[in-house]
N, C-alpha and C positions, 0 to 999 in steps of 0.2 A: 281595191287592194285587200287581200285577205289578211286579217290580223294574225300575228304569231300566237301560237298556243301559250297560255299562262303557266309558268312554272314557279313554284315557291322558291324563295331565296334560300341560300345555304343556312342562314340563321334560323329561319322558320322551320326548316327540316330538322335542325339540331334539337330545337325545343320539343318537337313532336316525338323524335326518337328518344329523347331523355324521358319524356312522360311515359312512353310505352315500356321502357326498361324499368322505371320506378314502379309501374303497375305490376309488372311481372314479379319483381322482387318482393313487393308487398304481399302478393298472393302466395309466393313460395315460402315466406317467413311464417313460422308457427305463431299463433296468437298467444300471448302470455296473460294468464288470468290475474286480475288484480287481487293481491292477498287480502283475505278477510281478517279484520282486526280480531285478535284473540281477547275475549273478555277477561278482565282482571280476576285473579283468584279471589273467591269469596273469603271473607274474614272467618276467623274461628267461630264455629256455631255457638250459640248461647248455651251455657251449661244447663243441664236438667236440674230441677230442684234437688234431686238426690245427690248429684255430683257437686252442686253448690254447697251443700252441707259438708261434704268431704273437703272442699277447698277451704271453708271457714275453719274447720278443725285443723287442717294442715297449716293455715296461717297462724293459728294460736300456738301450734307446736313449734314454730320457728323461734318462739321466745323461751322454750324449755331447754334445760332446766332453769329454775330461777337462780339468782345470785346465792352464793353459799351462806351468807348471813343476812338477817332481816330484823328490823325493829319497827314497832308500831304501837299505837294506843288504840285499844278497843273499848268502846262504850256501849253498854247494853241499857236500853230504856224500855220500860213497859208500864202499863197502868193496871191498877187493881180492878176488881169487878165493879166497884163503886165509881169508877171513872177518874179517881185521883191517882197521882203517881205512886207506883209501887217501889218505895225506896229500898226495901229489903232485897228485891231481885233486880234492881237497877244499879249498875256499878261501872267503874272505869278501871282498867288494868293497863300497865305498861308491859310490853312483851318483847323479848329478845329471842329469836329463833335461829337454830342451825339447821338449814334445810336438808342437809345430808341425811339426818335421822329424825328430823322434826322435833328434836329436843328443844325445850324452851324454858327460859326463866321468866316468871311472871311476878308482878308486884302490884297490889291494889293501890289506887290513888284516891284519897278522900278529899272532900271539899276544902278542908283547911290545910291542904298540902301535906298532910301526914301520909305516911306510907305503911302498907301492911307488911307482913313477913315475906321473905323470899320463898317462892313456891315453884316447884317443877311441874311442867305440863307438856303435852303434845297436842297443840290445837289441831282440830280436824272437823270436817263436815260429817254429818250423820253419825256422830259418836256422842257419848254422854259427857260432853264437855263443850267449852266454847268453840264456835267455828273459827276457821282460819287455817293458815295465815292468809294475808291478802293475795299472795301469789299462788294460792292453792290451784291445782289442776281442776278446773270446773268440768272438764269432760271425763274425769276419772269416775268410775262406778263407785257407788256406795259400798262399804265393806260387807262381805257376805256374813260376817259375824262380828260381834263387838270386839274391839282391841283395847286391852288395858293400857294405861299410860306407860307401864313398865315394858311393854312389848316394842321392840325396835323395828320400824317398818323397813322394807326393802328400798334402797336408794333409787331415786328416779333415774332412768336411763337418759343418755344424751341422744337427742333427735338429730337426724341428718336430713338434708334435702332429698326429696323423692327421686329415685333413679329414673333416667330418661333412656329408653330403649327404642331405637329406630324412630325417634322423634315423637313417640306416643307416650303420654303420661297417664298412668292409671291410678285413680284414687277410689278406693272402695269403702263405702260407709255402711257397715253391717250392724251397727247397734240400734239405729233409729230409722224409721221411715219418715219422709217429709209429707205431711198431709196438705200443706199449702205454703206458697211462697209469694209474698206481696212486696211491692216497692212502695215505700212510704217516705216521700221526700228524698233525703240523701241516705236513707238506710233501707236495708232488707229486713223483712220480718218473716221468720219461718215458724210454722207450727209443726212440731215433731212429736213422735210417739215411739216408745221402745219396740223394737222387733221381738225382743225377748228380754228376760230379766227385768220386768217392770219395776220391781222393788229397788234394783241396783242402778239401772240407767235412769237417772233422775231428772234429766232436762225435758222441758215441755215446750218452751218457746225460746227463740233466739232473735235478738236484734243486733245488726252489725252494720258497719259502714259499707255503702254500696260499692265504693271503689277499692278501698284497702282491705275490706273484709275483717277489720279489727272489731272486736266485740264492744257493744254499747250496753246491753242489758240482757238478762236471761230470766226465765221463769223456771224454777226447779222445785222438786220435792225434797223434804228433809224430815227429821223426826224431833219431837220434843220429849226429853226424858225427865221425869219427875223425880227429884231427889228424895231418896228414902222410899220410893215406890217402884213397883214393877210395871206401872202403867206407862205406855208409850203412845204418843199421839202423832198423827201425820201433820206436817207443816208445809205450806206452800211459801217459798221464798221468792221475792223479786230481788234479783241481784244486779246492782248497778256497778258498772266497770269504769275504771279510769286508767291512766298511764303514769308511771313513775320511772324516770330514767329509761324510757323505752320498753318497760315491762308492763304488760296488762295486769292490773290489780283490782281486787274487789274493794269498793269504797263504802258500800252500804248494803245491808240485808234488811228487807222488810218482810217479816214473817206473819202469816195468818194461820192460827192453829185450827185444825179440823177435828174430825172424829168425835163430835159432840162434847168437846172440852168446855168446861164451864168455870174453870178456876181463874186466878189472876193471870195476866199476861196473855190474853186471847189474841192480841197482836203484840209483836215485839220488834224492836229495831236494834241492829248492831251497826255501829259506825266505826270505820277504820280511818284513823288520822295519823299524822306524823310518820308516815311510811318512809323508811329509809333502808339503805343497804350498806351497813358499816363494812369497812375493809377488814377490820379485825375486832374481835371481842375476846375477853379473857376466857380461858378454857373452863374455869370453875363455874361460869354461868350455866353450864350444861351438865354439871355434876352435883346432884342434890346433896351428896354426902359432905360437900365442902361449904354448904350454905351457912351453917352455924358459925363458922369462923369468919365469915364475911358479912354477917348480919348488920354490922355498923359501917360497912364501906359506903362511901359516897358515890361510887361509880354508877350503879343501876338505880339512881333515885329519880 
């Protein structure tokens, strides 16, 4: 007997048909490319040494101007050429400053707690008087000419944050070039040199906090004026910085006199202590014409 021809069952035919349809649809459907991950945007590039100097100056400017009133004690210490303390040129003064015009009342303090006469002054760097005040602008150029105490300086302007245009901030440092920038532990160390006005732009080295850019120490030039003489000698100051109530202040100056100077005080130290920012001070403190009538007052003792 001849066997019947084999025919696939209905279920088998359905699976075959479904497979063919799926293949056709797969071929007809366009292949979607797997999206390539977009790399994360790179962080802000490390500032160049020149821009870093601009950032350091800008950070210092955020603390300007200083408080209206300031008081402190300044102590000068030096040795004679024989190595013994030079008591004549070593002294201590209490100082009260009005920062608007740098007018200051000063009074010498002696070892036995006696006080000298009331005296008017305008403390300043690179002038023929004691340096100061502690909140002085250490980026300010040295004066182009000597300024007598009687001359009222121009008030310091208020500084505002740098403008942001299109998300780009521009800081231009045009006074100095940066010869080197080194990371030393938690601080940055910059060697800088004036681009112009070598006599007036007096900074030579800057040490600052690596993260906050707040100043730690500076190396700067200055001048030694000899009382009763026209001789002027160059001085290199190591300036140590501190902070009082959020304001950067000078706490110590260590000076080394150059120019073949051979007299007393070849090295000199100025120390600023008791730095404070009084809310109020009597107006007569800053008017020398009224000192005579207040000579016995107990206020500025």
